[in-house]
C-alpha positions as CSV (number, residue, x, y, z in Angstrom):
1,M,0.0,0.0,0.0
2,S,1.5,3.3,-1.0
3,L,1.6,6.2,1.4
4,K,-1.4,8.3,1.8
5,I,-1.7,11.6,3.7
6,N,-4.6,13.1,5.2
7,R,-4.2,16.8,6.2
8,R,-6.3,18.7,8.8
9,Q,-5.5,21.7,11.1
10,V,-6.4,22.0,14.5
11,E,-5.8,25.1,16.8
12,G,-3.3,26.3,14.2
13,V,-1.3,22.9,14.0
14,N,-1.1,21.1,10.8
15,I,-1.7,17.5,11.4
16,L,-0.5,15.0,8.8
17,E,-2.0,11.6,9.3
18,L,0.1,8.9,7.5
19,S,-1.3,5.6,6.2
20,G,0.8,2.9,4.4
21,R,4.4,2.6,3.6
22,I,7.2,5.0,3.7
23,T,9.5,3.4,1.1
24,L,11.9,4.2,-1.7
25,G,10.2,6.2,-4.5
26,E,6.7,7.5,-4.3
27,G,6.2,6.9,-0.4
28,S,9.2,8.8,0.9
29,Q,8.9,11.5,-1.8
30,T,5.2,12.1,-0.9
31,F,6.0,12.5,2.8
32,G,9.0,14.8,2.2
33,D,7.1,17.0,-0.3
34,A,4.3,17.4,2.2
35,V,6.5,18.5,5.1
36,R,8.5,20.7,2.7
37,D,5.5,22.4,1.3
38,L,4.2,23.3,4.9
39,L,7.5,24.8,5.9
40,E,8.1,26.7,2.7
41,R,4.5,28.5,3.4
42,G,5.8,29.3,6.9
43,E,3.6,26.8,8.6
44,N,6.0,25.2,11.0
45,R,3.6,23.9,13.5
46,I,3.5,20.2,12.4
47,L,2.3,17.2,13.9
48,I,2.9,13.6,12.3
49,N,0.4,10.9,13.1
50,M,2.1,7.6,12.3
51,G,-0.7,5.3,13.8
52,D,-1.4,3.7,10.3
53,V,2.3,3.5,9.0
54,S,3.0,-0.1,8.4
55,Y,6.7,-0.2,7.1
56,I,9.5,2.3,6.7
57,D,12.6,1.3,4.6
58,S,16.0,3.0,4.6
59,S,14.8,5.5,2.1
60,G,12.1,6.5,4.4
61,I,14.2,6.7,7.4
62,G,16.4,9.1,5.5
63,E,13.5,11.3,4.5
64,L,12.4,11.3,8.1
65,F,15.9,12.6,9.2
66,R,15.7,15.4,6.5
67,A,12.2,16.3,7.7
68,V,13.2,16.5,11.3
69,G,16.2,18.5,10.4
70,R,14.0,21.1,8.4
71,G,11.6,21.4,11.4
72,W,14.4,22.3,13.8
73,N,15.8,24.8,11.2
74,S,12.2,26.3,10.9
75,G,12.3,27.1,14.6
76,S,9.7,24.5,15.6
77,P,10.6,20.8,15.8
78,L,8.2,18.4,14.3
79,R,6.1,16.5,16.7
80,F,5.1,12.7,16.4
81,V,2.0,10.8,17.7
82,N,0.7,7.3,17.7
83,L,3.9,5.4,16.9
84,T,3.3,1.6,16.7
85,K,5.7,-0.6,18.5
86,K,7.2,-1.6,15.1
87,V,7.8,1.9,14.1
88,R,9.0,3.0,17.5
89,D,11.6,0.1,17.7
90,L,12.8,1.0,14.1
91,L,13.3,4.7,15.2
92,Q,15.1,3.7,18.3
93,M,17.5,1.5,16.5
94,T,18.3,4.2,14.0
95,K,18.7,6.8,16.7
96,I,16.0,9.1,15.2
97,Y,14.1,8.6,18.3
98,T,16.6,10.4,20.3
99,V,16.0,13.8,18.4
100,I,12.3,13.9,18.0
101,E,9.4,14.8,20.2
102,V,7.0,11.7,20.6
103,F,3.5,11.9,22.4
104,E,1.0,9.1,23.1
105,D,-2.1,11.1,22.3
106,E,-2.9,14.0,20.0
107,R,-4.3,16.4,22.8
108,A,-0.9,16.3,24.6
109,A,0.8,16.9,21.3
110,L,-1.2,19.9,20.6
111,L,-0.6,21.3,23.9
112,S,3.1,21.1,23.4
113,F,2.9,23.7,20.8
114,Q,1.5,26.2,23.4
115,K,3.7,25.6,26.3
116,R,7.4,26.0,27.4
117,F,9.2,22.8,27.9
118,R,12.3,22.5,30.2
119,Y,14.7,19.6,29.5
120,V,17.3,18.3,31.8
121,L,20.7,17.4,29.9
122,C,21.8,14.0,30.9
123,P,24.8,14.0,33.4
124,S,26.3,11.0,31.7
125,C,26.1,11.8,27.8
126,T,24.4,15.4,27.7
127,H,21.6,14.3,25.6
128,R,18.2,15.6,26.5
129,M,16.4,13.6,29.1
130,E,12.5,12.9,29.2
131,P,10.0,13.8,30.3
132,P,10.4,17.5,29.9
133,K,8.8,19.7,32.7
134,I,5.9,21.8,31.5
135,D,4.2,22.7,34.8
136,E,5.5,25.6,37.1
137,S,6.2,23.3,40.0
138,Y,9.6,23.0,41.4
139,S,9.6,19.2,41.6
140,W,11.0,17.1,38.7
141,P,9.9,13.7,37.6
142,L,12.3,11.0,37.4
143,Q,14.3,11.6,34.1
144,T,15.4,9.0,31.5
145,C,18.0,9.4,28.8
146,R,16.9,7.9,25.4
147,S,20.5,7.9,24.3
148,C,22.5,6.2,27.1
149,L,19.2,5.1,29.1
150,A,20.6,6.6,32.3
151,E,18.0,7.4,35.0
152,C,18.4,10.7,37.0
153,E,16.7,12.4,39.9
154,I,17.4,16.1,40.2
155,S,16.4,19.1,42.3
156,N,15.9,22.6,41.1
157,R,14.6,25.5,43.3
158,S,14.3,28.2,40.8
159,L,11.8,28.1,37.9
160,S,14.2,30.3,35.9
161,S,17.4,28.4,36.7
162,S,19.4,26.8,33.9
163,S,20.8,24.3,36.1
164,G,19.7,21.7,38.6
165,N,21.5,19.5,41.3
166,V,22.0,15.9,40.7
167,I,20.5,13.8,43.5
168,E,21.1,10.3,42.0
169,V,22.0,8.9,38.5
170,R,21.9,5.4,37.5
171,L,22.9,3.3,34.6
172,E,21.3,-0.2,33.9
173,T,23.9,-2.8,33.0
174,Y,21.7,-6.0,32.8
175,P,17.9,-6.4,33.6
176,G,17.8,-5.5,37.3
177,E,21.5,-4.6,37.6
178,Y,22.9,-1.3,37.6
179,V,25.7,1.1,38.6
180,K,24.4,4.0,40.7
181,V,26.0,7.2,42.1
182,K,24.0,9.2,44.9
183,S,25.1,12.5,46.0
184,E,25.5,13.1,49.9
185,S,26.5,16.2,51.6
186,D,30.3,15.8,51.5
187,Y,30.8,12.8,49.1
188,Y,29.3,10.5,46.4
189,V,28.3,7.1,47.0
190,L,28.9,4.7,44.1
191,S,27.3,1.4,44.4
192,I,27.1,-1.6,41.9
193,A,24.0,-4.0,42.1
194,G,24.8,-7.2,40.1
195,R,27.8,-8.0,38.0
196,L,30.7,-5.8,37.9
197,G,32.2,-7.3,34.7
198,K,33.3,-6.1,31.4
199,F,30.2,-4.6,30.2
200,A,29.1,-3.2,33.6
201,S,32.7,-1.6,33.7
202,L,31.7,0.7,30.9
203,A,28.8,2.2,33.0
204,L,31.2,2.4,35.9
205,R,33.8,4.4,34.0
206,K,31.2,6.7,32.5
207,L,29.7,7.6,35.8
208,W,33.1,7.9,37.4
209,R,34.1,10.4,34.8
210,A,30.8,12.2,34.8
211,M,31.3,13.1,38.6
212,P,32.6,16.8,39.0
213,K,36.0,17.3,40.3
214,P,37.5,17.2,43.0
215,R,35.8,13.9,43.5
216,A,35.2,12.4,47.0
217,V,33.7,9.0,46.5
218,L,32.6,6.2,48.7
219,L,32.6,2.9,46.8
220,V,30.1,0.4,48.2
221,L,30.9,-3.3,47.3
222,D,28.5,-5.2,49.3
223,E,26.6,-8.5,49.0
224,K,24.6,-7.3,46.0
225,T,27.9,-6.9,44.0
226,I,29.5,-9.7,42.0
227,I,33.1,-8.7,41.3
228,E,34.5,-10.3,38.0
229,D,38.3,-9.9,37.1
230,A,37.4,-7.3,34.4
231,G,35.4,-5.3,36.9
232,L,38.3,-5.3,39.4
233,D,40.5,-4.0,36.7
234,A,38.2,-1.2,35.8
235,L,37.7,-0.2,39.5
236,L,41.4,-0.1,40.1
237,G,41.8,2.1,36.9
238,C,39.1,4.5,38.1
239,I,40.8,4.9,41.5
240,G,44.1,5.4,39.5
241,E,42.7,8.5,37.9
242,L,42.3,10.2,41.4
243,E,44.1,13.5,41.5
244,A,46.0,14.8,44.6
245,S,42.9,17.0,45.7
246,E,40.6,13.9,45.4
247,A,39.9,10.9,47.6
248,A,38.2,7.6,47.5
249,A,37.4,4.8,50.1
250,V,35.9,1.4,49.7
251,F,33.5,-0.4,51.8
252,L,34.1,-4.1,51.4
253,S,31.6,-6.8,52.4
254,E,33.2,-9.8,54.1
255,I,31.9,-11.8,50.9
256,H,34.5,-10.0,48.8
257,A,37.5,-10.7,51.3
258,E,39.6,-12.2,48.4
259,H,39.9,-8.6,46.9
260,R,40.9,-7.0,50.2
261,T,44.5,-7.1,49.6
262,T,44.4,-6.0,46.0
263,L,42.2,-3.0,46.7
264,A,44.1,-2.0,49.9
265,S,47.2,-1.6,48.0
266,R,45.5,1.3,46.0
267,V,42.8,2.8,48.2
268,Q,41.5,2.8,51.9
269,V,39.4,-0.2,52.6
270,C,37.0,-0.5,55.6
271,K,34.6,-3.0,57.0
272,D,32.3,-0.5,58.6
273,L,30.2,1.7,56.3
274,D,29.8,4.6,58.9
275,E,33.4,4.6,59.7
276,T,34.3,4.7,55.9
277,A,32.1,7.6,55.3
278,K,33.5,9.8,58.2
279,T,37.0,9.1,57.2
280,L,36.3,10.2,53.7
281,G,34.5,13.3,54.7
282,K,37.6,14.4,56.4
283,R,39.9,13.9,53.5
284,A,38.0,15.6,50.9
285,K,34.7,17.4,50.1
286,K,33.0,16.9,46.7
287,P,31.5,20.1,44.8
288,A,27.8,20.2,44.0
289,W,26.9,18.3,40.9
290,F,25.1,20.6,38.6
291,V,23.1,19.5,35.3
292,S,22.1,21.9,32.6
293,I,18.4,22.7,31.9
294,E,17.4,23.9,28.6
295,T,14.0,25.8,28.1
296,E,12.3,25.6,24.8
297,G,9.2,27.6,23.8
298,A,6.7,26.7,21.1
299,E,8.6,28.7,18.4
300,Q,12.1,28.3,19.9
301,Q,14.7,26.5,18.0
302,R,16.8,23.9,19.8
303,A,20.3,25.0,20.7
């Protein structure tokens, strides 16, 4: 079935309802021409309804990329609604999903053209996290990054502030397993739930390097942590990156007693969690961990 487009306008927003396949030839060209025609007429408030799109090939993906780029350049990004699971998975795999605005229903999408959005930039990779904040409250919902899949809790006490404080950031490594950094008053607590192996080591290094300097880090290796050789090497490598003004200490559960000698040669190792925290707080104090917040209005171009 070739691509068909039904056009309608609601509250000044042009809604393009797509039905069929966006493929090489007529399908991708039809879609590209429809978006280009609206933008050339200065009608840049565009909502794409993809609920009846059955297939998109590489040519269609390319045309979607170009259309999204034209939307950003016009000062108002394209919005998308009603993505099927098949289309959503394809857009996630091709990374388009990380640069578009997606809504579950038409009403929410229409409201997005009228409100100002505030986006947290991921402390791990600096991509925009979701969901954006629209209301005027001070509290932020749990943030998720589509790019690196980090989850983040932040606090922000000013509605006009361009930054917030990181409370906690977590990177999932395997289902139900993660590397997490939590901000305490004087130091960061870095904990690992599950396997600390080759793959989880990537998350460990990413969060270690994301923490602002000078770092003061309490590493918690308890009964929830499974330390593999590659993970131990990564841990020692992170500790080796510490500068003179920085400090780290390790709380090591008895379950990991075989690693005590290796770790103790590089970093302070303690059996008591409270003792470890007190000792670390005397040696160094970490700075606040700020994360950037971008504000975007209905007609504002993304930076």
